[in-house]
N, C-alpha and C positions, 0 to 999 in steps of 0.2 A: 457693517453687519458682520458677522462673521459665518457663512453659511454652512462650513467645510464640517460640522456634525450634525448639519439640518437630515440628512437621511435617518439617521440612525439613533433609537433609544439605546445601547446598549454602548455608551461611553467607559472608559477606563477604570476599571473596579468598579461601575456604575448599572444597577440594574435599579433603575429610577421607581419604578412601581409594579403594579401585577398589572395594569392596564398596558403597560407598554412591554408583559414578559408573555407575548401570547402571536401564536402565528397568526391572525390576522382577526380584523373586528367580524361582526356578523356579515355574509354575505351581501345583503341587501347596503350594508353602510359604505359612503364613499368616504373619501381621504382625501383632505387638502394639501398639496406641499408648501404652499407659503403663498401669500399675498403682501402688495405692497400698494402704497397710499402715493398721487401722484404730488410732487412736491408742492403746487397749487390748490390740492386736496378736492380736487374736481373729478380727478379719476380713481379706481381701484383696478388695480390689476390682479390676478390672480395665477394659478396652476395647481388645476384638479379637474375634475369630472369632464370631460367630454361630455356637448350638449347637442340634440338638435334643434331644428330649427325651432321648435314650440317651446325650447328651454326646458325642456324636458330631459334627463341625464341621458347621454349615449356611453358607447366602451370606448373605452380609454381614456387616457387624459390629454390636457390641452393646455395652451397660454392663450388668455381671453383677457379684458377689459372692460371695464361699464363705466359709463355715464353715472354720476352719482345727484347731481343737480338736474338731470331731464327725466319728467315723470314716466313710464312705462319703456325706458330704453332697454334693450336689447344688450347681453355681453356681446362682444365681435372678438373670436377668434382669431388670432396673432401668427402661429406660425404656419403661414401659409403657404404657398406650391411646393418645394423642393425640401422645406425644413417640414412638412405635416408629418412627415415617421419620423422625426429623430424626436428622442427625449430632453425635455427641456428643464434647466433647470437655472435656479435664483436668477428673477428678471429685475431690475434695476432699472428707474425713471433719469431722464437727465432733465437737466437743473430748470429747462424752460417746462417740462412736463408734456415735451409732443414726439419724444424718443424714447424708445426701451431697449435696454442690452441685457443678453442672456446667455448661458449657456445651451447649445443645442451638440447635442451626440448622439454620434451615428451606429449605427447596429454594432461595429466593431468595439464600442466605446468610448473612443476617442473623442473628446469636448472641444468645441471651437466658441467663442464669444461671436453672437451671432448679435443681428440688432433691425429693429423696424421702428415702424411709424407707429403710433397708437391708435391709427388710424385700420392698421391690420398691413396696411400695404407696403411695399418694398423692403418685404423681410430679409437679408441676404448674411451669409455668415461675411466677416470681420476677418477671421485670420484662419493660416492653414499650419498648425503647428503640432508636435509632437512630444506628447507628456500631459501632468495633470493640469486645468485649470480651474481655478475658486475664486470669486468673491468680487468679480466686475462691478467697477464703480467709476460713472462719469465725472469727466475734471469739471470742475463748473462752469466753463465757459462752452462745454456741448463738444469740445472736440476731440479729444481722447477719452478712452477709456483703460482706466488701470485695472487691473488684475494680477493674482498671486501664480506664479507658474515655478511646477518642476519639471523642466526640459529631460525629457527621454525618461522618465519614472520608469523603472520596471514593473510596479505594482501601485496600487491605490495609498498614496501617504495616507499616514494617522496610523498610530498604533492599535485599531481595531481590527484592521486589517490582517487575514491571514501573511504573516511573514514567510518571506523567501526561501527557500529551504537551504539549510546549508552544507555544503561538500567542498572537500579538499580546503586546502589553507583557508584561513577564514579570517577577512581583511575587511576591514569599515572603510564601505564605498558609499560616501556620500553624497545624496540628490538635493541639494539645497534648492528649497520654494524660495523664489525670489519677488521682487516687483517688476510687473511688466508693463510696457504703457503700446497698445493698439490706437494709429492714425486711423479718425473717422474718414477719411477722403482717400486717403491710399493704401490703410489696410498697415501698412509697417510697423514691425515691434520691434519695442527696444527693451532690453531690459536695464535696469537701472539700478537695482540695489546692487549692490557689492557682492561678488559670487562665491566669497567666505561666511555670507550670514546667512539663514534661514529667519525667513518672516512668516510671521503668524498674522497680523493681523493691521490694518493700512487705515488712516483717513485723510482725505485731500485738505488743505490748507482753507479757509474760503477764499484768499484771493488764489489759488489754484497757482501757486507757487513753487510749494513743498508741502509734505506728508508730513505724519506725525504717526509712528509704526512701530508694533513689538516686535522685538528680533534677539537672536543669540544668535554665536558662532558655531558651526560644528552639525548637529546630527538632530534634525526636525524632530523625530518623538521626543527625545529626553529634553533636549537642551528647553522646551516651553517651559518648563518648572522654575528658568533663570532667566527669561527672556527679561529685557528691558525695552523703554522706551528712549526713539531716537528719532530726530529729526531728520529728512533727506531730503534734497532737491530736487525737484519735480524733473531735472534736466539729468540727474544721475550723480556720485560722485560721492564724495564720504559720509559717513553716518555723523550726528552730533551727538552724544550724549543729551538726556535730558535729564531719564531718573531711571537711579538703582533701586530697585524695591528690596524688601527684606524677604516678601514672601510670592504670591503669583499675583500678577495684571491681567487684566483682561478690558477691551472696551472703550480704547481712545480716542477721544474727540476731542475737536479744536473748539474751542470758545467760537461768537458770531466775530467778536473784535481779531480773534487770532494771535491773543496775547497769551490765552490759557489753553491748557488741556486737560480736561478732566478723563479721568478712569477707573473701574472697580478694581478693589486689592485688599487681599486676604489668603489665606489657608486655601485651597485650591487643589484637591486631590485629583482633577481630570482638566485637560485642553477641552473647554468648550461648554464646560459643567461651572459656570460663573457665579461667584457667591458673593461677598465683604461689603466692607464699606464705598464710600464713593468720596474719591480724591481728587485735587485740582492741584495742578502744577503750571509754574511760569512755564511756557512754551521756552524760555531763556535755558530752564533748569533750576533747579535750586532744593528747598525745601518743600515736599506736598503737604498738603492742609488736607486732614479728614473733615468732611463736611458731616458727615452721618456716626460721631462717634454714642455709642451706646444705644443704636436704633435695634429697639428687638424685631429684627428682619433680616433679609439679606435681598438686595439690591443686586441682580440678574442682568441688567441692561442699562442703559442710558444716551442721552440725548442733550444736545440743551435747547430748552427752551426759548431761552430769550438772553440777550450777555450777561444777567444777573441771575439765570434761575437754569436748573439742571430736572429734566425731566426722566424719573425711572421707572422702571419693573421692579418687581420682589416679588420672592417668597415671604409669606407672612402667615405664622401661626397654621401652617398646611396650603393657607390659600393663595391666591393671587392676587395683588394688588399696582396701582398704579398711583404714583405722588410726585411731589415735586420739592427741593430741594433750595431757597434761597440760598446762594453764595457766598453773601457777605455775613447775615443772623444766621443761616443753620438752620432755618426755620422750616418742618415736614408741613409739606401738606399734604394730606390723601384726597388724591380726586377719584379713586374707585378701587374696591376692595370686594372680593367674590370667593365663596370656595370653587367658581368653575375654572376654568385653567385657557388661557390666553398666547397666542404667539403667533410670531410673521412666518411660521416655517421652520425660524432657526433651533437651536436650543437651549429652552428654557424659557423663560417667562418673558415675553417682550412683547413691541408692537413696532407696526411699521407706521410712521410720523410723518405729516405735513412739515413744510419747511418751518412755517413760521410754529408750530408746535403745536397746535391748536387741535388739528384732525388728524384723527388716524385710523387705521384696517386691522383687522386681527383676525385670527381663526381661534374661532371661542368652542367649549365645549367643555363638555362634563360628564364625570360614570352615568348620570342619565338622561343626556343630550349630545347628540350626534354633533359633529362637528361641520360649523357653518361658516362662510365670510359675513362679519359684521364692519359696518364702517362708520365716518358720521365725528362728529366731538367728541373728543376723546373721556372716554369713560361714560358717554349717552349714545353710545352706538348702535347706530339700526340693521338690521339682519338683511344683507343684499341677497345671496343664495339660498337656496328654501330643495336641493339637492335631495337631503336626508331627512323632509318632513316627515316622512312616514315611518323612518325607523324607529323601533323603539329598544329597548336594552331586552333581553331576557336571561338576566341576570340578576340576580337579588340587590334588594338595598344599600347603599353606601353611605355611612354617615362616618361625620367627623366625631374623634374620643380626644377625651382627655382625662390626663393623671399627672400623677407627680410623683417624683423620685428623688432621693436626696440633694432635697430646697428644690429641685426643677421643675420646670411647668413641660410636658412630654406631649405630643400629641402625634396620634394616628388615623386612622382608616380604616374602618372597620365593615364589610360589607358580609350582608347578611344569607343566610339559606333562600332557592325560591321556593316557596309556598313557606315561609318559616310560620312554625307554631309554636308557642312559648311557653306549650306544656309537655313540649319533645324535648330531649336531649341531641344535642350536635357533636360532630368534631369540630377542630378548627387546624388551619394552617397560618402557621405568623410566614410572611414575605417580609424579608430585610432586604433592604435597597441598599446599592452599591455604592462605590464613590471611596471613602465613607463621607466626602461633602459634597454632598445633593440633597435633595429632600420629594416624599409622595404629597402628588397631590390630587386634586380627583380630575380625571382625564378621562374620557372614551378612548376604549383599545388602540394600540394601533396596528402596526404591522408584524408583530413577534410575537410573542405567548401572551394567550390570556389567562391568565388563571383566575378572571373572574367564573370561569365556566365550571370551578370547582363548586362553586354555588350553587349549579346547576344535579350537583353530585351530592347535597347535603353539608355543604363544609360552609362552616363562616370562615372569611381569610383578614386576617388581620394585617395591616400595615404599617409600622410604626418608626416612627422620624425621631431615633434616639440623639442622645448628645453625638455631637458628628456632626449631625445631617445641619442644611439649611432652613431659615425660616422663624431661629430664635433670638437672631443677631449673633454676631461675632464669636464673644465669648462663648455661648454655648456650641456654636462647631468647631471652636481651640477644644472641646471639653474631652475631646478624647485622646489627645496626645500625651504622645510616652504610656500609652494607656488603654491601646485596642484590647476589647475584647473583656472589658472590667466595668465601665461603668457602665457604657453602651447593653451591654447584656443585663447588665441589672434594671437599664431604663426599661428595655424590651419584657424581659420576667413581670415587672412590675404591671406592664399593659397586660402581660396575660392575666396575671391576676383579677385586673379591676374585671376586665371581662368575665372571668370566670364566676366572680361573686357576684356579675351583675346578671347574665344572661344563661341560659340554658344551655353551657358549654359541656363539656363529660371532661374534666382536670386528668382524665386517666388515657384520649384521645386525642394529642393534637400533638403535630407535627410541625417541622420548620425546613425554610429552603430559603432559597437564593442567587443571586448572581456574582460574581466578581468578589465583590468586598461584602456582600452579602453570600457567596459560597463559602467565604473565608469563617464569619460570623456561626453560618450553617457549621463546619468544622468545629470551631472554638464553643460552641453552647451546647453539643452532644460530648464534651471531655469534661465541662464543667457543671452537666445536671443530666438525670435520667427524666426528667420530667417529660422530654419530647419521645415517643413513641415510632416515628417513622421521620426521617431527615433524607432531602434531595440537594447536594451540591451542584450549583454549575459555575466552571471556573472557578473552582474555591484554590482557596493560599492554606497549604497546612504548613509549611515552615519558614519561617520568616527570614531564619539566618540562610537559609539554601538560596529561598526565592531571592535574597538579592545578588545573587550572583547570575542568576537564571535569566531575569527576565531583559527586559528593552529597554523599561523607563527608571531605571533605581533612582534617579534622582528627585521623585515626588515623596520617598523618604524619609529624606533627611528634614524637611521639616518637622514631619510629625513623631521620629523619634530621636532628632537633637543632632545625633550623627549618625559615621557609615555601620556596618555592621561590623568593619575592620576595626573600628575603633572602642565601640561599645556593643560587644557580641550579648551580652546581658540582657539589654531593653529589650532585643528584638528575639531572645530567646523564650522571657518572661512572656509572651504572647503567640509563642508559637502551640497548635493546635498536636502537633506529633509529640513535645513534650508531656505530656498528657493523657498520651493517646490509650493508654492500658486502664484509663475509665471508660471509656464507649463502651453503650449495652445497645446502643440504637442502631438499627436497621437502615444502612444507610447507601442511597442510589448516589453516585456521583458521574457525571457528564462534563467534555470538555471538547474544546476544537484543537485538531492535531497541529494546527501550526500556530497555535496563541502564544504574540509577545509578550502581552500582557501580564497573564497569570498561564504559563508555560505548564502544556500538559502534565512534563512530569512531577508537580505540587500537589495533582489528582492522585497522579497513580501512586506516589510516596502513601499517601493515608490511604487510598484503597488495600495496597499491599498491607498495611499494617494492618487494619482490619481484618481481609480474611488468613492474615497468619494469626491473629487473635479470638477467632472463631466468630466474628460480628458478621449476621447475615450483612453480605455488600451485594454491589456489580459497580461493572466500570464501562461506559460507552464515551469511545473516541469517535470523535466524526472527523473523515477523511475532508483534509483541505479547508479549512475553517479555521476563522483565526477567533480574535476575542468576540467578534459579534458573527451568530452564526447566520447567516445568510442564505444559504439552501433552504427552500419552504420544505422537502422534505422530511433535511435533519430538525425541522424546527415543530413540525407534526411528531415527528418520530420522539423527541424530545418530550412534548404534551403528554403525546398517550403513556409512556414511559414513567413522568411525573404523577400522575392520575392514577394508573396502575398501580404503582408503590404506594401513593397513600391508600388508594382502598385497601391494600392488601392487610394492613396494619392498622388502618384507623378503621376503616368498614371493611372487615373481612368479607361481610355477604353480598357485596358491591361486584367480588370478582375476583381475580387472579391476575401478577404480572404475567405478561408477555415473554 
């Protein structure tokens, strides 16, 4: 499992939902960072709220293990003694279910691989390294821990992070993320993957003699989009190519017999935001076989349940699901489906699964139910923690909504105003997710911005999943290729029409917002229609032609546009909001991080400059030191306050004025 993006909800061009576009959940709700079931299915570990001796929540977070088969068992805290004050992340079990490995970070932020017994004893640091560490995984024999290591990384890897300021002669210094092994008995570390390859994901072979991995040469943030599947001897050496995909790949997993590798492939706009179809390829290479052609869902994670069955998680029509697919017959069997969200703490819909694939653990939550740890037979989980049992949402009811457009089934989520009265008329804000390959599902607010707060101020909030989104199958996800802003905007406007026709929404008081791709769609929408009376664009993209040369991950654009901007500038110009900016009448607030490498600040400035010159009411705010993800809590609060005030000013003048 790739935990690289576990901490973030703002993945490249992805504002997945209003649930995650917010400062913090209500103060009384506590969040869980991760859960992991032991391979024997008898214990569950989690990283989450610290607990007092009586089991009530305490201040801070901790790493805990609880027995699942002992009645009345209490959780045991793992990060003991000198590790008690460390930030703990990415916990994994040894194959014999007796040991844990995890990352422990000092006050300086430097992480190391740590290990401990499942009883909480003998916790110790295993490594002493300088750089970024991620994704620890035990060898099958329990003698080593593999992990991804970026030696002497000058910043946290990943395109979400603030880019290093560029001055002087600009050169491309590449810091490769390599696969490393730490010996449990000695603590010695060996980097085993080639020095010129950037490794994104890996999986131990069942016999522990080699790895399957996704990798590409050169710069990591950009080249994920052209990564291939390779095999690598566990002792190091040359890579053996297994499969070169036509699009993006993720989640490579060895079959139990070591003969095949399963993975997810499809069009993906963001590393970590996974969706597509499930494929299997021989470990020796050759053609890959699609196990899920035409499935009306988007698999987001997988593992082998047996030698002939793949267990996978999926986004399906706005819901979350768990299913299996037979590797021979391709028969898909649904095990669980719900409007709730489940995760093990990684990105997307996923679970932590026992070695035999029959038991699992998840962090389960919805817009109405705060997160808790659940574990047991897959799809029949029992609630393990109750730290948020007294927490209730203070926002309006959230319902799944369906409509049709251009012959497509489109789904979205609609949040009702608090104290909804069908005899009153209300304003509405449309929130467009980023990606575009992503999907909105029902979930409790995350650690960023909470636009559910708008329902407390009398707004409906609509979150559409237009074409280009996950959840309706691969063809639907490819529906905006060479068509950004056209079919997807029609889908969104059809959703607005559906709400206006069936609920008391004032058609003259509708606003639009979004982050990243949602920021682009906000800019684009107000150049195409005057229906929106206020707009807030976060990390928006105004000019695809200039963007191609400004951003740090231009390779994501080729599958969507069909060619580089230098080979086909017209297809980029067709979807550039700046080319239609003279149509804009909508008052627009624009916000962006100063050092955003994914959607650089000049994209926002260009749009703001045009609006200002054309006499359209606008405001532009740049947040110092921030990248694509906004980390500073004060900046998060400021964005939310400005957004609410902007919408109130133009959609509810009586509610207040912009500060």
